[in-house]
VEXFI-672208 format. One record per residue (C-alpha): residue in one letter; y, x, z. Coordinates in pm, whole numbers, padded with zeros to 5 digits, always signed. Layout:
<pts>
aYXZ...
</pts>
This chain:
<pts>
m+02998+03044+00077i+02898+02679+00029a+03260+02570-00014g+03304+02816-00301l+03017+02687-00516q+03103+02583-00871s+02929+02385-01147y+02739+02543-01436e+02940+02619-01749e+02739+02397-01984y+02548+02073-01933r+02346+01834-02146e+02225+01479-02108s+01891+01459-01931g+01810+01115-02071s+01738+00995-01718p+01973+00786-01501w+01815+00957-01198l+01922+01304-01310g+02231+01253-01527l+02372+01575-01671v+02166+01890-01616p+02238+02257-01697r+02189+02315-02068h+01924+02586-02026w+01705+02385-01783e+01393+02191-01884i+01317+01831-01785r+00956+01777-01681q+00736+01499-01552a+00496+01568-01269r+00201+01523-01506h+00331+01812-01719i+00295+02067-01442g-00044+01978-01295r-00306+01724-01186l-00264+01445-00933l-00557+01396-00697k-00628+01139-00426g-00694+01268-00076v-01003+01156+00115g-01128+01164+00472g-00975+01120+00810t-01020+00948+01142k-00828+01034+01457e-01158+01112+01631d-01197+01418+01402a-00897+01595+01556v-00971+01915+01751t-00745+02171+01918a-00837+02450+01675g-01017+02473+01344v-00925+02401+00983p-00556+02302+00945c-00527+01937+00840v-00227+01754+00696r-00239+01386+00781y-00056+01098+00619g+00164+01020+00919e+00276+01380+00964l+00443+01377+00623y+00692+01139+00789t+00717+01281+01137t+00657+01656+01107f+00720+01809+00765t+01048+01836+00577y+01002+01982+00226f+00739+02237+00343v+00407+02257+00528r+00393+02598+00693v+00178+02520+00998t+00004+02205+01117k-00031+02043+01456t-00364+01888+01358f-00700+02056+01303v-01054+01946+01220s-01380+02131+01265a-01524+02324+00972e-01814+02077+00964r-01585+01772+00945a-01351+01946+00698s-01619+01920+00429g-01546+01547+00411y-01173+01600+00352m-00973+01696+00043p-00917+02075+00030v-00554+02175-00032q-00428+02498-00183y-00109+02699-00159g+00153+02529-00376d-00003+02180-00366v+00254+01904-00322l+00134+01639-00075f+00268+01283-00107a+00225+01005+00149a+00062+00724-00047s+00201+00431+00153g+00487+00324+00373e+00698+00029+00480t+01046+00131+00365i+01206+00295+00066e+01239+00611+00273d+00866+00610+00345i+00726+00570-00002g+00594+00894-00150k+00744+01118+00122s+00627+01466+00027a+00608+01833+00125v+00464+02139-00047n+00181+02331+00119l+00285+02691+00190m-00019+02781+00403r-00223+03068+00260t-00528+02986+00473p-00788+02718+00386a-00662+02370+00475v-00742+02005+00409c-00561+01673+00393g-00671+01330+00508g-00684+01000+00327d-00378+00814+00201v-00238+01142+00065i-00183+01219-00304v-00205+01585-00409l-00014+01734-00704r-00186+02062-00795p+00028+02272-01034s-00144+02431-01332i+00159+02620-01468p+00360+02902-01310v+00611+02751-01068h+00782+02873-00750a+00604+02666-00486p+00895+02624-00238f+01111+02497-00525l+00866+02209-00571g+00905+02128-00203y+01277+02072-00255a+01250+01916-00603m+00981+01659-00521d+01162+01519-00217c+01531+01555-00305r+01738+01239-00345s+01680+01197-00720a+01302+01214-00658t+01304+00977-00359n+01506+00725-00559q+01246+00734-00835k+00955+00705-00592a+01118+00403-00434t+01085+00213-00763m+00715+00295-00785g+00603+00118-00469r+00374-00184-00482g+00284-00435-00214t+00457-00657+00038t+00397-00567+00403v+00283-00211+00326k+00410-00044+00010h+00169+00178-00183i+00229+00443-00444y-00043+00563-00681p-00107+00878-00890d-00042+00688-01214e+00315+00618-01106l+00378+00966-00968r+00272+01123-01296g+00601+00999-01440l+00820+01154-01168l+01103+01336-01349f+01266+01655-01225p+01463+01949-01373l+01279+02280-01405p+01485+02602-01422t+01334+02943-01499l+01113+03102-01232d+01386+03349-01136e+01638+03068-01096q+01391+02859-00896a+01353+03154-00658g+01732+03188-00630i+01772+02819-00552v+01509+02839-00281r+01672+03152-00140f+02011+02982-00116l+01879+02653+00025d+01668+02837+00283w+01983+03015+00401a+02192+02697+00408n+01919+02493+00572g+01861+02763+00830r+02223+02734+00941l+02214+02354+00944e+01880+02350+01121r+02002+02568+01403a+02288+02327+01463i+02055+02025+01447r+01801+02182+01680a+02062+02264+01939k+02172+01899+01946r+01815+01773+01950k+01725+01989+02246v+02009+01828+02437i+01887+01483+02326a+01532+01569+02436l+01660+01667+02780l+01867+01349+02803n+01568+01140+02696e+01346+01311+02949q+01601+01235+03218k+01631+00874+03097q+01255+00827+03088g+01216+00964+03437i+01484+00733+03575t+01343+00433+03390h+00980+00496+03486r+01068+00544+03851t+01288+00233+03860v+01056-00010+03676t+00747+00100+03872r+00895+00151+04221g+01193-00085+04226l+01535-00028+04382d+01440+00002+04750p+01303+00350+04825s+01198+00237+05173a+00983-00055+05049p+00616-00027+05158l+00378+00059+04876k+00026-00041+04778p-00219+00093+04515s-00163-00087+04185g-00507-00013+04044i-00328+00099+03726p-00392+00472+03672w-00074+00535+03472i+00145+00375+03739g-00007+00454+04077a+00146+00285+04381i+00389-00007+04351p+00593-00203+04608a+00360-00408+04828h+00522-00741+04737w+00475-00691+04360e+00183-00837+04166v-00031-00697+03885f-00127-00901+03578r-00295-00825+03252s-00055-00854+02961k-00231-01168+02836y-00088-01352+03138i+00261-01221+03066y+00279-01276+02690r+00092-01497+02445e+00071-01438+02073v+00232-01701+01850d+00183-01734+01476n+00438-01979+01343r+00515-01945+00972s+00816-02033+00763a+00756-02292+00494t+01064-02201+00289g+01157-01846+00387g+01514-01958+00428e+01569-01832+00781r+01742-01504+00857h+01517-01207+00787l+01479-00935+01050s+01354-00580+00994m+01200-00340+01243s+01358+00000+01297q+01224+00253+01545k+01578+00362+01616y+01768+00032+01617g+01498-00219+01709l+01472-00559+01541i+01789-00615+01341p+01900-00827+01042s+01771-00681+00717s+02122-00701+00572q+02225-00418+00804i+01973-00179+00648e+01931-00342+00310e+01991-00022+00119k+01693+00140+00291h+01435-00136+00263l+01248-00300-00013v+01339-00667-00022s+01064-00920-00068e+01113-01172-00346s+01019-01453-00111y+00992-01481+00266a+00790-01802+00257g+00493-01751+00487a+00672-01493+00701k+00637-01524+01078l+00904-01696+01286c+01028-01541+01608k+01267-01665+01875k+01520-01484+02088g+01333-01308+02370d+01006-01267+02180l+00848-00921+02184v+00775-00822+01823l+00531-00541+01741n+00472-00361+01416r+00094-00353+01444l+00067-00041+01227k+00314+00154+01438a+00327-00016+01776h+00129+00275+01923l+00416+00498+01807g+00671+00288+01991v+00776+00065+01700f+00829-00266+01881a+01135-00448+02010l+01271-00764+02163a+01413-01021+01926r+01782-01052+02009e+01799-01356+01782g+01560-01588+01603g+01450-01527+01245l+01175-01416+01011v+00960-01105+01047s+00677-00954+00847p+00350-01152+00850d+00176-00831+00959y+00381-00810+01278t+00265-00947+01612v+00500-01196+01779l+00453-01226+02155r+00625-01502+02350p+00667-01497+02731a+00386-01691+02901r+00576-01710+03230d+00930-01692+03363l+01040-01330+03326e+01319-01086+03243d+01213-00986+02893r+01399-00655+02897y+01208-00544+03205f+00869-00567+03033e+01001-00405+02715a+01114-00116+02936v+00771-00087+03099y+00592-00086+02763r+00831+00187+02649t+00764+00419+02941p+00587+00738+02826a+00283+00655+03041c+00240+00311+02886r+00293+00446+02535v-00005+00674+02596e-00204+00357+02675l-00085+00201+02348r-00184+00507+02145q-00528+00521+02304r-00593+00156+02223a-00490+00172+01855k-00790+00125+01624g-00868+00204+01264i-01079+00419+01034v-00823+00553+00788e-00515+00725+00927g-00195+00542+00848f-00373+00210+00904w-00445+00231+01276r-00346-00099+01432l-00277-00216+01782y-00459-00548+01805t-00347-00825+02037d-00665-00827+02247d-00622-00455+02318l-00261-00507+02419y-00363-00805+02633d-00593-00579+02834i-00310-00352+02954r-00223-00430+03315m+00142-00445+03414p+00342-00442+03738v+00511-00777+03795p+00801-00789+04043p+00963-01123+04134v+01181-01244+03848e+01510-01198+04032e+01408-00842+04115q+01325-00779+03748r+01682-00883+03662r+01835-00665+03934i+01629-00367+03812m+01757-00403+03456a+02118-00455+03567h+02090-00138+03774l+01944+00056+03481d+02226-00063+03252v+02475+00109+03482d+02258+00408+03568l+02183+00496+03204l+02525+00424+03050a+02646+00786+03045i+02312+00913+02910n+02302+00649+02634t+02662+00722+02533a+02601+01097+02508t+02276+01045+02315t+02441+00812+02065r+02719+01061+01998l+02472+01345+01939e+02257+01129+01710r+02561+01046+01498e+02639+01416+01465i+02279+01487+01362e+02288+01208+01103f+02600+01364+00952l+02436+01708+00932r+02116+01568+00782e+02308+01365+00525y+02508+01674+00434r+02186+01870+00390t+02027+01595+00179r+02331+01590-00050l+02341+01971-00075v+01971+01996-00165a+02009+01721-00427d+02316+01879-00586v+02156+02223-00604v+01809+02115-00720i+01937+01902-01010g+02199+02158-01111k+02525+02000-00999l+02606+02326-00818d+02539+02681-00945v+02405+02899-00662r+02290+03201-00865d+02570+03436-00757a+02565+03309-00398a+02189+03363-00371a+02217+03716-00508r+02470+03809-00236l+02253+03692+00055p+02086+03951+00281d+01711+04012+00251e+01622+03850+00583v+01731+03509+00449e+01385+03459+00301h+01253+03402+00652s+01545+03206+00795s+01388+02865+00740q+01039+02943+00865d+01104+02731+01172f+01193+02425+00967e+01302+02088+01091t+01061+01839+01235d+01151+01479+01295l+01335+01381+01610s+01030+01181+01716d+00842+01507+01774e+01078+01597+02055g+01040+01246+02191e+00662+01288+02197l+00698+01616+02386a+00922+01448+02638d+00669+01166+02670e+00388+01407+02746k+00594+01593+03006a+00696+01272+03176v+00335+01149+03187a+00217+01476+03335
</pts>
């Protein structure tokens, strides 16, 4: 059915380079022409409860919601909810800050019928004209919209987007009946794609769980199963080989803050998926600073943390020297060590729980992991040669798992890119889905209820299982 889609019969110039030609009978609107933009308020992680008023938080617009908010993982008490921004059915929720082009203004439409709230660092678009709410979910976060939002960001280390900029967000607006048909078709198509993605992600989650179990066992117990053990005094580790030592992280790493005078060194960017890599490799996805003078210098072997997201696992070893964001933490070995061993320990699910618990901040989206809190985490310290043998063993032991995971991730990226392109082409009228939508069975309306969440969700679930 997708392969047989055709273009509309007549088009006209939209007057916007983001939209190009649009169907002749469609309107072109700015966000300000369909409703008000409001700034969200409220939110600390201490407010979270297991049940209560559904709450959409800034970070979940990146990690949990794709186009729609149907249910939330986060709740606040009715008493605390009075200090948050109430959200209504059909409100579009935008993340007000981020670090990359992909982050800025990430949005989803609220499709919950029950009372709900949102935290701070969220911008709310509340429609005041008749509009099919799920259509806004697709329209406000399709490729033409994300490209526009990327130009609206301000700031250096953290990019911000404000209601004044979002008021000018352009998008095509078909009739209500056609909006409903577009949503019907995309729900059907996305349901099929999502089932394929979820099947692959379940396999990845199982592989990751297996990998985490192997890694945790190896980096905390060593390679000799018959070695005598002793209590480590570290609750998240338990017993360790008797000949190992235990040190606080401050005696393993020391923070360095060396700055570039010219900004001429090679610039490195942090990616949760790829680690610390040259910005040129992901240049199309990142906002490029006009000047890197004053950026921090790192050396090969340094452990570099994104302070805003280190508690989410966004840290990596520097494989080469270069420049990193001034808001990153650069940690240099304070003793002779195998750097990959300690990166592996920090990445174990149990230690990541420690990192999350130590992150501090008042407003969500700006929780930071400070150096002193990291310093306080105690670590197992085998002899250096044993650290190297452990990592060499893991390289061999995990090769098949890593290869299979990489292949599945590439397949998921292809499916997600295909979906992104399909949504963009349908929402801005490059493809006419009216006849296709009319031929779909009635149950299609519910096919996308279980919509995609980010791959990191499955990673978090695997983390929690491994810790337990």
